[in-house]
C-alpha positions as a Markdown table, in Angstrom:
| # | Residue | x | y | z |
|---|---|---|---|---|
| 1 | Met | -79.5 | 134.2 | -199.1 |
| 2 | Gln | -78.1 | 137.3 | -197.4 |
| 3 | Leu | -77.3 | 137.3 | -193.3 |
| 4 | Arg | -78.1 | 140.1 | -191.6 |
| 5 | Val | -76.1 | 140.8 | -188.4 |
| 6 | Asp | -77.1 | 143.1 | -185.4 |
| 7 | Phe | -74.7 | 143.7 | -182.8 |
| 8 | Ala | -75.5 | 144.2 | -179.0 |
| 9 | Phe | -73.3 | 144.5 | -175.9 |
| 10 | Leu | -73.5 | 142.6 | -172.6 |
| 11 | Val | -71.3 | 141.5 | -169.9 |
| 12 | Ile | -70.1 | 137.9 | -169.1 |
| 13 | Phe | -67.5 | 136.8 | -166.7 |
| 14 | Thr | -64.8 | 139.7 | -166.6 |
| 15 | Gly | -65.5 | 141.5 | -169.8 |
| 16 | Ala | -68.0 | 142.7 | -172.5 |
| 17 | Ile | -69.3 | 140.3 | -175.2 |
| 18 | Phe | -71.1 | 140.7 | -178.3 |
| 19 | Asn | -74.4 | 139.1 | -179.3 |
| 20 | Thr | -74.6 | 138.5 | -182.8 |
| 21 | Gln | -77.7 | 137.5 | -184.3 |
| 22 | Cys | -78.3 | 136.5 | -188.0 |
| 23 | Asp | -81.3 | 136.2 | -189.8 |
| 24 | Asp | -82.0 | 135.2 | -193.5 |
| 25 | Asp | -84.1 | 137.0 | -195.8 |
| 26 | Asp | -86.9 | 134.8 | -194.7 |
| 27 | Ala | -87.1 | 135.1 | -191.4 |
| 28 | Gly | -89.5 | 137.6 | -190.0 |
| 29 | Asp | -88.5 | 141.3 | -188.7 |
| 30 | Asp | -90.9 | 140.5 | -185.9 |
| 31 | Asp | -88.9 | 137.9 | -184.4 |
| 32 | Ala | -85.2 | 139.1 | -185.4 |
| 33 | Ser | -83.9 | 140.1 | -182.3 |
| 34 | Val | -84.0 | 139.2 | -178.4 |
| 35 | Thr | -82.4 | 140.7 | -175.4 |
| 36 | Pro | -81.3 | 138.7 | -172.3 |
| 37 | Thr | -83.9 | 140.9 | -170.1 |
| 38 | Glu | -86.7 | 140.0 | -172.5 |
| 39 | Asn | -86.1 | 136.1 | -172.2 |
| 40 | Ala | -85.1 | 136.2 | -168.4 |
| 41 | Lys | -88.9 | 136.1 | -167.9 |
| 42 | Lys | -89.2 | 132.8 | -169.6 |
| 43 | Lys | -85.7 | 131.5 | -168.7 |
| 44 | Thr | -85.1 | 128.1 | -170.4 |
| 45 | His | -84.3 | 124.8 | -168.6 |
| 46 | Leu | -80.7 | 124.4 | -169.5 |
| 47 | Gln | -78.6 | 121.9 | -168.2 |
| 48 | Ala | -74.6 | 121.4 | -168.5 |
| 49 | Thr | -75.3 | 118.3 | -170.9 |
| 50 | Asn | -76.8 | 120.8 | -173.4 |
| 51 | Val | -73.4 | 122.3 | -173.9 |
| 52 | Thr | -70.8 | 120.9 | -175.9 |
| 53 | Val | -67.2 | 122.8 | -175.1 |
| 54 | Val | -64.9 | 122.5 | -177.9 |
| 55 | Ile | -61.3 | 123.3 | -176.5 |
| 56 | Ile | -59.1 | 124.6 | -179.3 |
| 57 | Ser | -55.9 | 122.3 | -178.4 |
| 58 | Gln | -53.0 | 121.8 | -180.4 |
| 59 | Asp | -51.2 | 118.5 | -180.8 |
| 60 | Asn | -48.0 | 119.4 | -179.0 |
| 61 | Pro | -47.0 | 118.3 | -175.3 |
| 62 | Tyr | -47.4 | 121.6 | -173.6 |
| 63 | His | -50.9 | 122.6 | -175.1 |
| 64 | Val | -52.0 | 119.0 | -174.7 |
| 65 | Lys | -51.3 | 119.4 | -171.1 |
| 66 | Leu | -53.1 | 122.9 | -170.7 |
| 67 | Ala | -56.0 | 121.4 | -172.6 |
| 68 | Ile | -56.5 | 118.3 | -170.5 |
| 69 | Ser | -55.7 | 120.4 | -167.3 |
| 70 | Leu | -58.9 | 122.5 | -168.7 |
| 71 | Lys | -60.9 | 119.6 | -169.2 |
| 72 | Arg | -60.5 | 118.3 | -165.8 |
| 73 | Asp | -61.1 | 121.8 | -164.2 |
| 74 | Ile | -64.5 | 122.2 | -165.9 |
| 75 | Leu | -65.4 | 118.6 | -165.1 |
| 76 | Lys | -64.7 | 119.1 | -161.6 |
| 77 | Gln | -67.2 | 122.3 | -161.7 |
| 78 | Ala | -69.8 | 120.0 | -163.1 |
| 79 | Glu | -69.5 | 117.6 | -160.3 |
| 80 | Lys | -71.5 | 120.3 | -158.2 |
| 81 | Leu | -74.4 | 120.2 | -160.8 |
| 82 | Lys | -74.4 | 116.8 | -161.0 |
| 83 | Asn | -74.3 | 117.0 | -164.7 |
| 84 | Ser | -71.5 | 117.3 | -167.2 |
| 85 | Pro | -71.1 | 119.1 | -170.7 |
| 86 | Asn | -69.7 | 117.2 | -173.4 |
| 87 | Ile | -66.2 | 118.4 | -173.6 |
| 88 | Glu | -63.9 | 117.7 | -177.3 |
| 89 | Leu | -60.3 | 118.4 | -177.4 |
| 90 | Leu | -60.1 | 119.6 | -181.0 |
| 91 | His | -56.7 | 118.2 | -181.8 |
| 92 | Glu | -58.0 | 114.6 | -180.8 |
| 93 | Arg | -61.4 | 114.8 | -182.0 |
| 94 | Trp | -60.9 | 116.4 | -185.5 |
| 95 | Pro | -57.3 | 116.0 | -186.3 |
| 96 | Met | -57.5 | 117.4 | -190.0 |
| 97 | Thr | -55.9 | 120.4 | -191.6 |
| 98 | Gly | -57.5 | 123.7 | -190.8 |
| 99 | Ala | -59.4 | 122.6 | -188.0 |
| 100 | Trp | -58.4 | 125.3 | -186.1 |
| 101 | Thr | -60.3 | 127.8 | -188.1 |
| 102 | Leu | -63.3 | 125.7 | -186.9 |
| 103 | Leu | -65.2 | 126.0 | -190.0 |
| 104 | Pro | -64.2 | 122.2 | -191.3 |
| 105 | Ile | -65.9 | 120.8 | -188.0 |
| 106 | Phe | -69.0 | 122.5 | -188.3 |
| 107 | Pro | -70.5 | 119.6 | -190.4 |
| 108 | Asp | -69.9 | 117.3 | -187.8 |
| 109 | Leu | -71.3 | 119.7 | -185.1 |
| 110 | Ala | -74.5 | 120.1 | -187.0 |
| 111 | Arg | -75.3 | 116.7 | -188.3 |
| 112 | Asn | -74.0 | 114.3 | -185.8 |
| 113 | Glu | -77.0 | 113.7 | -184.0 |
| 114 | Ile | -75.6 | 110.8 | -181.9 |
| 115 | Glu | -73.1 | 112.8 | -180.2 |
| 116 | Phe | -74.3 | 116.3 | -180.1 |
| 117 | Gly | -78.1 | 115.6 | -180.4 |
| 118 | Asp | -78.6 | 117.1 | -177.1 |
| 119 | Thr | -76.3 | 119.9 | -177.6 |
| 120 | Asp | -78.0 | 123.5 | -177.7 |
| 121 | Trp | -74.9 | 125.4 | -177.4 |
| 122 | Phe | -71.2 | 125.0 | -178.5 |
| 123 | Phe | -68.6 | 126.9 | -176.4 |
| 124 | Phe | -65.3 | 127.4 | -178.1 |
| 125 | Cys | -62.3 | 128.4 | -176.3 |
| 126 | Glu | -58.5 | 128.3 | -176.2 |
| 127 | Asp | -56.7 | 125.8 | -173.9 |
| 128 | Lys | -55.9 | 128.8 | -171.1 |
| 129 | Thr | -59.4 | 129.8 | -170.9 |
| 130 | Lys | -60.6 | 130.3 | -167.5 |
| 131 | Val | -64.1 | 128.6 | -167.4 |
| 132 | Asn | -66.8 | 129.6 | -164.9 |
| 133 | Leu | -69.4 | 126.7 | -165.9 |
| 134 | Gln | -72.2 | 127.9 | -163.6 |
| 135 | Gly | -71.6 | 131.6 | -164.7 |
| 136 | Leu | -71.7 | 130.2 | -168.7 |
| 137 | Leu | -74.8 | 128.6 | -167.7 |
| 138 | Ser | -76.8 | 131.1 | -165.8 |
| 139 | Leu | -75.8 | 133.4 | -168.8 |
| 140 | Leu | -77.2 | 131.0 | -171.4 |
| 141 | Ala | -80.7 | 130.5 | -169.6 |
| 142 | Gln | -81.4 | 134.1 | -170.3 |
| 143 | Tyr | -81.4 | 133.3 | -174.1 |
| 144 | Asp | -83.7 | 130.9 | -176.6 |
| 145 | Pro | -81.3 | 128.3 | -177.8 |
| 146 | Gln | -83.3 | 127.9 | -181.0 |
| 147 | Lys | -82.6 | 131.4 | -182.4 |
| 148 | Leu | -79.2 | 132.0 | -184.4 |
| 149 | Leu | -77.0 | 133.3 | -181.7 |
| 150 | Phe | -73.4 | 134.2 | -181.4 |
| 151 | Leu | -71.9 | 135.4 | -178.1 |
| 152 | Gly | -68.3 | 136.4 | -177.5 |
| 153 | Lys | -66.1 | 139.2 | -176.2 |
| 154 | Ala | -65.9 | 141.6 | -179.4 |
| 155 | Leu | -62.5 | 142.7 | -180.7 |
| 156 | His | -62.1 | 145.3 | -183.2 |
| 157 | Asp | -58.9 | 146.1 | -185.6 |
| 158 | Gln | -57.7 | 149.7 | -185.2 |
| 159 | Glu | -56.8 | 149.6 | -188.8 |
| 160 | Ala | -57.7 | 147.5 | -191.7 |
| 161 | Thr | -55.7 | 144.2 | -191.7 |
| 162 | Ile | -54.8 | 141.4 | -194.4 |
| 163 | Ile | -56.0 | 138.7 | -192.1 |
| 164 | His | -59.5 | 140.0 | -192.3 |
| 165 | His | -59.0 | 140.9 | -195.9 |
| 166 | Phe | -59.2 | 144.5 | -195.2 |
| 167 | Ala | -63.1 | 144.3 | -194.4 |
| 168 | Phe | -65.0 | 147.7 | -193.3 |
| 169 | His | -61.3 | 149.7 | -194.5 |
| 170 | Glu | -63.0 | 152.6 | -194.2 |
| 171 | Asn | -64.1 | 152.1 | -190.7 |
| 172 | Pro | -62.4 | 149.1 | -189.1 |
| 173 | Lys | -64.0 | 149.5 | -185.7 |
| 174 | Gln | -67.5 | 148.3 | -187.5 |
| 175 | Phe | -66.2 | 144.8 | -187.9 |
| 176 | Ala | -66.5 | 143.3 | -184.6 |
| 177 | Tyr | -64.8 | 139.5 | -184.3 |
| 178 | Pro | -64.6 | 137.2 | -181.3 |
| 179 | Asp | -62.1 | 137.0 | -178.9 |
| 180 | Phe | -61.1 | 133.2 | -178.9 |
| 181 | Ala | -58.9 | 133.5 | -175.5 |
| 182 | Ala | -62.2 | 134.8 | -173.8 |
| 183 | Gly | -64.4 | 132.3 | -175.4 |
| 184 | Phe | -67.4 | 132.3 | -177.6 |
| 185 | Leu | -70.7 | 130.7 | -178.1 |
| 186 | Leu | -72.8 | 129.6 | -181.1 |
| 187 | Ser | -76.1 | 128.4 | -181.0 |
| 188 | Lys | -76.9 | 124.9 | -182.8 |
| 189 | Pro | -79.5 | 126.5 | -185.4 |
| 190 | Leu | -76.5 | 129.3 | -186.1 |
| 191 | Val | -74.1 | 126.2 | -186.8 |
| 192 | Lys | -76.4 | 124.2 | -189.0 |
| 193 | Arg | -77.2 | 127.6 | -190.9 |
| 194 | Tyr | -73.5 | 128.3 | -191.5 |
| 195 | Val | -73.2 | 124.7 | -193.0 |
| 196 | Tyr | -76.3 | 125.4 | -195.2 |
| 197 | Val | -75.3 | 128.9 | -196.3 |
| 198 | Ile | -71.3 | 128.4 | -196.6 |
| 199 | Pro | -70.9 | 124.9 | -197.7 |
| 200 | Ala | -67.8 | 125.6 | -199.9 |
| 201 | Cys | -65.9 | 127.1 | -196.7 |
| 202 | Val | -66.9 | 124.1 | -194.5 |
| 203 | Glu | -66.7 | 121.1 | -196.6 |
């Protein structure tokens, strides 16, 4: 099974983000893409409870303090909305080797219907990320959570790097990857697809 990746650019918060849509070969081309403008005509009814925030925290006093502070800030913003997102601290919920890569936690996110059954979107961010919860929900209301979507600020290497296995070494700027500090989003169907397509990487 192959994944086809298409890139489109838009704006969230203070910078440009990329919208990656992945469709396997079995998916029809007619449904291969959707833009915010198209989906805005039929905005989804999105609640904060439909979003799970994963703060990529580290198990040391400095970073734990930052992560807890961010969690409290998000919950304070949620009070005005009268519903709150599910917020997980990476080092507490998944204290496993390599969890910082996020791949090892995908099976739990994809299959744990008791805790993540209401989740349509997973938002990953660092403990220093500034989160505008209302802005986040307003953006997501323009997208169909049933599609395979990856939203985040796009970064590009200036030259081929070993950390990315020299991908696109002839033209590194063709290879976009997310800025963890800015935060990025995955729709639940995309997380499930990752677990299905690359099980060797996530289990």
